[in-house]
Every structure is written in C-alpha cells, then in structure tokens.
KEKE-3310 file (N, C-alpha, C; in steps of 0.2 Angstrom, whole numbers, plus 5000, padded with zeros to 4 digits):
npx = (4815:4819:4825:4837:4846:4860:4863:4875:4884:4900:4912:4925:4925:4917:4903:4902:4907:4896:4884:4888:4889:4876:4868:4874:4870:4856:4855:4858:4847:4837:4833:4828:4835:4849:4865:4875:4869:4867:4869:4880:4882:4892:4886:4895:4898:4888:4881:4880:4873:4861:4856:4854:4844:4834:4831:4820:4821:4816:4819:4828:4842:4848:4862:4871:4883:4880:4880:4881:4867:4861:4859:4873:4878:4881:4874:4861:4860:4861:4849:4840:4843:4839:4826:4814:4816:4814:4801:4788:4797:4803:4811:4825:4834:4850:4860:4875:4885:4894:4890:4876:4860:4847:4836:4842:4839:4827:4829:4832:4821:4810:4812:4813:4800:4792:4795:4788:4793:4792:4796:4802:4809:4822:4839:4850:4867:4882:4898:4917:4924:4928:4933:4947:4954:4950:4949:4938:4928:4937:4945:4953:4962:4957:4945:4938:4937:4928:4917:4914:4911:4900:4891:4891:4883:4871:4867:4866:4855:4845:4844:4840:4827:4821:4820:4811:4800:4798:4804:4816:4813:4820:4823:4813:4801:4790:4794:4808:4811:4810:4820:4832:4831:4831:4842:4854:4853:4846:4855:4866:4864:4868:4881:4879:4870:4874:4889:4905:4917:4928:4939:4956:4972:4988:5002:5015:5017:5013:5017:5014:5009:4997:4988:4977:4969:4966:4957:4946:4929:4922:4929:4936:4949:4964:4979:4991:5003:5006:5004:4993:4976:4960:4943:4926:4918:4918:4912:4913:4918:4930:4939:4951:4958:4961:4968:4980:4997:5005:4998:4993:4981:4966:4950:4939:4946:4963:4974:4980)
npy = (5584:5570:5555:5543:5527:5517:5500:5487:5472:5467:5457:5458:5470:5473:5474:5485:5495:5495:5499:5511:5518:5517:5525:5537:5541:5541:5552:5562:5562:5565:5579:5583:5575:5573:5571:5572:5568:5555:5539:5526:5510:5497:5480:5475:5484:5483:5490:5504:5502:5496:5507:5516:5511:5512:5525:5528:5529:5535:5527:5512:5506:5490:5480:5466:5452:5437:5420:5405:5406:5411:5420:5427:5420:5429:5441:5436:5433:5446:5452:5444:5445:5458:5459:5466:5479:5480:5482:5490:5497:5503:5495:5494:5482:5477:5465:5458:5447:5434:5427:5421:5421:5419:5422:5431:5444:5440:5431:5438:5446:5439:5435:5448:5453:5445:5450:5462:5472:5482:5478:5487:5486:5478:5474:5465:5463:5460:5457:5457:5441:5435:5423:5416:5404:5394:5390:5398:5407:5417:5432:5443:5458:5469:5464:5463:5477:5481:5474:5480:5493:5491:5486:5498:5506:5500:5501:5515:5517:5509:5517:5529:5525:5521:5533:5539:5532:5519:5507:5493:5476:5464:5447:5445:5438:5424:5415:5418:5414:5400:5398:5401:5392:5379:5381:5383:5384:5373:5363:5367:5373:5368:5373:5387:5389:5388:5393:5391:5378:5375:5383:5384:5386:5387:5381:5380:5390:5402:5417:5422:5435:5441:5448:5443:5440:5453:5458:5449:5448:5440:5437:5425:5420:5416:5419:5408:5398:5389:5395:5403:5399:5393:5394:5389:5398:5404:5415:5415:5425:5428:5438:5437:5427:5433:5444:5439:5440:5430:5420:5410:5405:5395:5390:5384:5379:5372:5379:5396)
npz = (5199:5189:5196:5195:5197:5196:5197:5199:5194:5190:5183:5176:5170:5159:5161:5169:5160:5151:5158:5163:5150:5145:5155:5154:5141:5143:5152:5143:5135:5143:5150:5162:5171:5182:5180:5190:5202:5201:5206:5202:5206:5212:5217:5226:5235:5245:5256:5252:5240:5243:5251:5241:5234:5244:5243:5235:5220:5204:5193:5191:5185:5181:5180:5174:5171:5161:5165:5158:5153:5165:5181:5189:5204:5214:5211:5211:5225:5231:5226:5232:5246:5248:5246:5250:5246:5233:5230:5220:5212:5197:5184:5173:5164:5160:5151:5150:5139:5131:5120:5118:5127:5128:5138:5147:5153:5158:5169:5180:5180:5183:5196:5202:5199:5207:5219:5219:5210:5195:5179:5166:5154:5144:5139:5129:5127:5118:5123:5124:5127:5143:5148:5151:5151:5143:5125:5120:5110:5106:5101:5090:5095:5087:5082:5094:5098:5088:5092:5104:5100:5092:5102:5110:5101:5101:5115:5115:5107:5114:5126:5121:5116:5128:5134:5126:5129:5124:5127:5124:5125:5127:5130:5139:5136:5135:5125:5124:5137:5136:5126:5134:5144:5138:5130:5137:5151:5157:5156:5162:5174:5187:5188:5191:5201:5213:5223:5216:5218:5211:5208:5204:5210:5205:5212:5208:5199:5206:5214:5226:5227:5230:5223:5218:5229:5233:5223:5222:5223:5232:5243:5243:5243:5251:5259:5264:5274:5264:5252:5241:5244:5239:5243:5244:5237:5225:5212:5199:5191:5185:5188:5196:5189:5176:5181:5187:5188:5185:5178:5185:5189:5187:5181:5173:5163:5160:5158:5157)
capx = (4820:4819:4831:4838:4852:4863:4866:4878:4890:4905:4918:4931:4924:4912:4896:4903:4907:4889:4879:4890:4887:4869:4866:4877:4865:4850:4855:4858:4840:4832:4835:4826:4839:4855:4870:4879:4866:4865:4874:4881:4886:4893:4884:4901:4897:4881:4877:4878:4869:4855:4854:4852:4837:4829:4830:4815:4822:4811:4821:4834:4845:4851:4866:4875:4884:4876:4884:4877:4860:4859:4862:4878:4876:4882:4869:4855:4860:4860:4842:4836:4844:4836:4819:4809:4818:4812:4793:4786:4803:4803:4818:4827:4839:4856:4864:4881:4886:4899:4887:4869:4858:4840:4832:4847:4835:4821:4831:4831:4815:4805:4813:4811:4793:4790:4796:4784:4796:4790:4801:4800:4812:4829:4843:4856:4873:4888:4905:4922:4924:4933:4935:4953:4958:4948:4949:4931:4926:4943:4945:4959:4960:4953:4938:4935:4935:4922:4911:4912:4908:4893:4887:4889:4878:4865:4866:4864:4848:4841:4843:4835:4820:4818:4818:4805:4794:4797:4810:4817:4811:4824:4824:4807:4795:4790:4798:4815:4812:4811:4827:4837:4830:4833:4848:4860:4852:4844:4861:4872:4862:4872:4887:4878:4865:4878:4896:4909:4923:4933:4945:4963:4978:4994:5007:5021:5018:5011:5022:5011:5009:4991:4984:4970:4965:4963:4952:4941:4923:4919:4934:4937:4956:4968:4987:4993:5010:5007:5002:4986:4971:4953:4938:4921:4914:4919:4906:4915:4919:4936:4944:4958:4961:4963:4973:4985:5003:5009:4994:4993:4974:4961:4943:4936:4952:4969:4980:4977)
capy = (5581:5563:5552:5536:5524:5511:5495:5482:5468:5467:5453:5460:5477:5473:5476:5492:5499:5495:5502:5518:5521:5518:5530:5543:5543:5543:5559:5567:5562:5567:5586:5584:5571:5577:5566:5573:5565:5548:5534:5520:5507:5489:5477:5473:5489:5482:5495:5510:5500:5495:5513:5520:5508:5515:5532:5528:5532:5534:5521:5508:5502:5484:5477:5460:5447:5431:5414:5399:5409:5412:5425:5426:5419:5435:5445:5433:5434:5453:5453:5440:5448:5465:5458:5471:5485:5481:5483:5496:5500:5503:5493:5492:5477:5476:5459:5457:5440:5433:5425:5420:5419:5418:5426:5434:5449:5437:5427:5442:5450:5435:5435:5454:5453:5441:5455:5468:5477:5483:5478:5491:5484:5475:5474:5460:5465:5456:5460:5452:5435:5435:5416:5416:5398:5389:5393:5399:5414:5421:5436:5448:5465:5473:5462:5465:5484:5481:5471:5485:5498:5489:5486:5505:5509:5497:5504:5521:5516:5507:5522:5534:5522:5521:5540:5540:5527:5513:5503:5486:5471:5458:5442:5445:5435:5417:5411:5419:5410:5393:5398:5401:5386:5373:5382:5382:5383:5366:5358:5370:5376:5366:5377:5394:5390:5389:5396:5386:5376:5372:5387:5381:5390:5382:5383:5380:5397:5407:5420:5424:5443:5444:5452:5439:5441:5460:5459:5444:5451:5435:5436:5418:5418:5418:5418:5404:5396:5384:5399:5405:5394:5395:5391:5386:5404:5408:5417:5414:5432:5428:5444:5435:5424:5438:5449:5436:5442:5424:5416:5404:5403:5393:5388:5379:5375:5370:5384:5403)
capz = (5195:5189:5199:5194:5200:5192:5202:5194:5196:5184:5184:5173:5168:5153:5163:5171:5154:5148:5162:5162:5144:5145:5159:5151:5135:5146:5154:5137:5132:5148:5152:5169:5176:5184:5181:5197:5208:5199:5209:5199:5212:5212:5223:5230:5240:5247:5260:5248:5234:5247:5253:5235:5233:5249:5242:5231:5214:5199:5189:5193:5179:5184:5175:5176:5166:5161:5165:5156:5153:5172:5185:5193:5211:5219:5210:5214:5232:5232:5225:5237:5253:5249:5243:5252:5243:5226:5229:5217:5209:5190:5183:5166:5165:5155:5152:5145:5137:5126:5113:5118:5133:5128:5143:5152:5157:5161:5175:5186:5180:5186:5203:5204:5199:5213:5225:5218:5205:5188:5174:5160:5148:5145:5133:5129:5123:5117:5125:5123:5131:5148:5150:5148:5152:5137:5119:5118:5108:5107:5095:5090:5098:5082:5082:5101:5098:5084:5096:5109:5096:5090:5108:5112:5097:5103:5121:5114:5104:5119:5130:5117:5116:5135:5135:5122:5132:5120:5129:5121:5130:5125:5135:5144:5133:5136:5120:5127:5143:5133:5123:5139:5148:5134:5126:5141:5159:5159:5156:5166:5180:5193:5188:5193:5206:5220:5222:5213:5222:5206:5206:5205:5211:5203:5217:5205:5196:5210:5218:5232:5227:5234:5219:5217:5235:5233:5218:5223:5226:5237:5248:5242:5242:5257:5259:5270:5273:5258:5246:5240:5244:5237:5247:5239:5236:5218:5208:5192:5188:5181:5189:5198:5183:5171:5183:5190:5183:5183:5175:5190:5192:5182:5183:5168:5159:5164:5157:5155)
cpx = (4819:4825:4831:4845:4854:4865:4869:4882:4894:4911:4924:4930:4919:4905:4896:4903:4900:4884:4881:4888:4880:4866:4868:4872:4859:4850:4855:4851:4835:4835:4833:4831:4846:4860:4875:4876:4864:4870:4874:4885:4886:4889:4889:4900:4890:4877:4875:4873:4862:4852:4851:4845:4832:4827:4824:4816:4817:4813:4827:4836:4850:4855:4870:4877:4880:4881:4879:4869:4857:4862:4868:4876:4876:4877:4862:4855:4858:4852:4838:4837:4841:4829:4814:4810:4816:4805:4792:4791:4802:4811:4819:4833:4844:4859:4869:4882:4891:4896:4879:4866:4850:4836:4836:4843:4830:4823:4830:4824:4810:4806:4811:4803:4789:4790:4792:4787:4792:4795:4799:4803:4819:4832:4848:4861:4879:4894:4910:4922:4929:4935:4941:4957:4955:4948:4942:4930:4931:4944:4951:4957:4956:4946:4934:4933:4929:4916:4909:4909:4901:4888:4886:4884:4871:4863:4863:4856:4843:4839:4839:4828:4817:4816:4812:4799:4793:4803:4810:4815:4814:4824:4818:4801:4796:4794:4806:4816:4814:4818:4832:4837:4833:4840:4854:4858:4850:4850:4866:4870:4866:4878:4886:4873:4868:4885:4900:4915:4928:4939:4951:4968:4984:5000:5014:5022:5016:5017:5020:5010:5003:4987:4977:4966:4962:4958:4946:4935:4920:4923:4935:4944:4959:4975:4988:5001:5011:5005:4995:4981:4964:4948:4932:4916:4915:4913:4907:4916:4925:4941:4951:4961:4965:4968:4979:4991:5006:5005:4993:4986:4970:4955:4940:4941:4958:4975:4977:4981)
cpy = (5573:5560:5545:5534:5518:5506:5489:5477:5467:5463:5456:5467:5478:5476:5483:5497:5500:5500:5510:5521:5522:5524:5537:5546:5544:5550:5564:5567:5565:5574:5587:5580:5575:5571:5566:5569:5558:5543:5528:5515:5499:5486:5474:5478:5489:5487:5501:5508:5499:5502:5517:5517:5511:5522:5533:5532:5531:5528:5518:5504:5496:5481:5471:5456:5441:5425:5408:5401:5409:5418:5423:5425:5425:5440:5442:5434:5441:5454:5450:5443:5454:5464:5464:5478:5486:5482:5490:5499:5498:5501:5491:5488:5477:5470:5459:5449:5440:5430:5425:5418:5417:5423:5429:5439:5445:5433:5431:5445:5445:5435:5442:5455:5450:5446:5461:5473:5477:5483:5481:5489:5480:5475:5469:5463:5461:5460:5455:5447:5436:5429:5415:5409:5392:5393:5394:5406:5419:5425:5440:5454:5469:5471:5463:5472:5485:5479:5476:5491:5497:5489:5493:5508:5506:5500:5511:5521:5514:5513:5528:5531:5522:5528:5542:5535:5521:5509:5496:5482:5464:5453:5441:5441:5427:5413:5412:5415:5402:5393:5397:5395:5380:5374:5381:5380:5376:5361:5360:5373:5375:5370:5384:5394:5390:5391:5390:5385:5373:5377:5384:5386:5386:5384:5383:5387:5403:5410:5423:5432:5445:5448:5449:5440:5448:5461:5454:5448:5446:5434:5428:5415:5420:5416:5414:5402:5391:5388:5401:5399:5397:5391:5389:5392:5408:5409:5417:5420:5432:5434:5441:5431:5428:5443:5446:5437:5436:5419:5409:5402:5401:5391:5383:5375:5374:5375:5390:5405)
cpz = (5195:5192:5197:5197:5196:5198:5197:5198:5189:5186:5182:5170:5162:5155:5165:5166:5152:5152:5162:5156:5143:5149:5156:5145:5138:5149:5148:5134:5137:5152:5159:5174:5177:5185:5187:5202:5206:5201:5204:5203:5211:5218:5228:5236:5242:5251:5256:5242:5237:5249:5247:5233:5238:5248:5237:5224:5209:5194:5191:5187:5183:5179:5178:5170:5166:5161:5163:5156:5160:5175:5188:5201:5215:5217:5212:5222:5234:5232:5231:5244:5254:5246:5244:5249:5236:5224:5226:5213:5201:5188:5176:5167:5159:5156:5147:5145:5132:5119:5114:5125:5133:5132:5149:5156:5161:5168:5181:5186:5183:5193:5206:5204:5205:5219:5224:5213:5198:5183:5168:5154:5150:5139:5134:5124:5123:5119:5124:5128:5136:5151:5147:5148:5147:5131:5116:5116:5108:5100:5095:5093:5094:5082:5089:5101:5093:5088:5101:5106:5094:5096:5111:5108:5099:5110:5120:5111:5110:5124:5127:5117:5123:5136:5132:5124:5128:5121:5126:5127:5128:5131:5140:5142:5135:5131:5122:5133:5141:5130:5129:5143:5144:5131:5131:5149:5161:5160:5161:5172:5187:5194:5191:5199:5213:5218:5220:5218:5218:5205:5208:5205:5210:5207:5213:5201:5201:5214:5224:5233:5230:5229:5218:5223:5235:5228:5218:5226:5232:5243:5249:5243:5249:5256:5265:5269:5267:5252:5246:5240:5243:5241:5242:5238:5230:5215:5201:5188:5184:5183:5191:5193:5178:5174:5186:5185:5181:5179:5179:5192:5186:5185:5179:5164:5163:5163:5154:5148)
residu = (ARG:ASN:GLN:MET:ILE:GLY:ILE:TYR:PHE:SER:GLY:THR:GLY:ASN:THR:ARG:HIS:CYS:ILE:THR:LYS:PHE:ILE:GLU:VAL:LEU:HIS:LEU:CYS:ASP:THR:GLU:SER:ASP:PRO:ARG:THR:THR:PRO:VAL:ILE:SER:ILE:GLU:ASP:SER:VAL:PRO:ALA:ALA:ASP:ALA:LEU:LYS:ASN:GLU:PRO:ASP:LEU:VAL:VAL:LEU:ALA:TYR:PRO:ILE:TYR:TYR:SER:ASN:LEU:PRO:LYS:ILE:MET:ARG:ASP:PHE:ILE:VAL:GLU:HIS:GLU:GLU:LEU:TRP:TYR:GLY:LYS:LYS:ILE:PHE:ILE:ILE:CYS:THR:MET:ALA:LEU:PHE:SER:GLY:ASP:GLY:THR:GLY:VAL:SER:ALA:ARG:LEU:LEU:THR:ARG:TYR:GLY:ALA:HIS:ILE:ILE:GLY:GLY:VAL:HIS:VAL:ILE:MET:PRO:ASP:SER:ILE:SER:ASP:VAL:LYS:LEU:LEU:LYS:TYR:SER:PRO:GLY:LYS:ASN:ARG:LYS:ILE:ILE:SER:LYS:THR:ASP:ARG:LYS:LEU:GLU:ASP:ALA:ALA:ARG:ASN:LEU:ALA:ASN:HIS:THR:PRO:PRO:ARG:GLU:GLY:LEU:SER:PHE:PHE:ALA:HIS:LEU:LEU:GLY:LEU:PHE:GLY:GLN:ARG:LEU:TRP:PHE:SER:ARG:LYS:THR:MET:ARG:TYR:CYS:ASP:LYS:LEU:LYS:VAL:HIS:THR:GLU:SER:CYS:ILE:LYS:CYS:GLY:LYS:CYS:ILE:SER:VAL:CYS:PRO:MET:GLN:ASN:LEU:THR:LEU:THR:GLY:HIS:GLY:ILE:THR:ALA:ALA:ASN:LYS:CYS:THR:MET:CYS:TYR:ARG:CYS:ILE:ASN:GLN:CYS:PRO:GLN:LYS:ALA:ILE:THR:LEU:LEU:GLY:LYS:LYS:ARG)
# end
C-alpha cells in the first residue's frame, strides 16, 4: 500500500484544516492508500513527527502558514533540526496565507532540496486572517465562510491533480522567488528570521487564568507573582492572542 504522512504547524487552526482536507481527498483518489494508517502530526509533537519521517513514507505532505512571505521560525527550526530525515523524501507543500506570499512553498522547498528532498509540487491557499490586533484584512463571518469554501475547492483540485501525477507547483518558480523576496521578505525578514520578543501581556486586563500558557507552542509564557510574563521565543502564531478571554495580549497592534 502507498503510505503518506502529514506534517504541519498551525497557529490558530487554518493550516490544520487545510492539510486534513487535502489528505482526505487524496485518500478518496487513491484506493491503494489507507486513511487509518496516515498520521497527520503537528511539529509541536516533534518526536512523533520525526518518527513518522523515519518510517520512509512514499509521500510527505508538509503544511504551514506564511508570515511576511517567510517560514514560521518554528517550522524552519524543525526542518533544520531533522535535516538528515528529509533525504530522498517526496514532498508536497501546502501554504496558508491571508493574502499573498509569492513563494510561500519555495521558502521551505529550497531548504528541503538542500537536504536531499524531492519537491513534487505545492499549493498556496487563502484563509481568514488571524492577526486580531490590527485592522488588516478583516471580513465578516459570511465572507470568511466563502473564503474557506473557495480554499476547500482549490485543495480538492490540487489533491486530484496530485493523484493524477500533475501536481500544481505554485510558488516554486524563480519568478515566484522574486515576488516573495521583493514583495515582502526583503523588507520584513527581520520579523521572521528569529523568534519575536515583542509580545505584550497587558497586566491591567490579565486575570492570570493561564489559558495563554497552555496553548503556546513555544512555552514562551510563564505565570509569576507579577502576572503572565513573556520571554523572547514568540513564533507569531497568534494562538494566545486569539484565545485570551480578556483580550489582554497583543503583538503587532495595541488592542485586540
């Protein structure tokens, strides 16, 4: 039987939805694959994710959100830390974004190719914006449902094309590389090449419930006698900001 695995990082759930949808359709197209034996693992579970790569799958579906046309630092670190596991792997890449990245798939493809992986295709999909402390790309719930519906159809088409050996190759060309570089990454790479230290917990609103601590993928937040404090390991996933019941956390803006 053909074996595949899904490896992903998802800040607020967009990317998890997309990789799950894509793999579901792939199974419908490929009668030789078995959905019961296909792990779909977050890189937050780094040991199971690495173990799945060691099992020599026929296909790796890699998925992540794009920040300023660049990889999330947490995904880059996972790829680099396990560089020996990518050799010879066939990889299809899914990138989620709020608007435009140019070469969202390419930023990981170039790194993975350096480690001996074979990039067989990639797809860029738009999902609702999760940056909740600035008024950027904010839409009504109805518009967001339409965005998700359109993305689902695109993922279905991409999965069928991959099953038919004609996978899309979005973001993998030299022209896409230039678009990503000059569109955003050249100007904002300093925001994503290292972990951010700009996360702010507003003590006047914080009730010390600890929800942010429990959802942070970086263990960046701690509870002290002075309240919740942030270190310098924020990967900009917006999970704590969006899940704080008091709207007490911000990163790019000043108010959620």
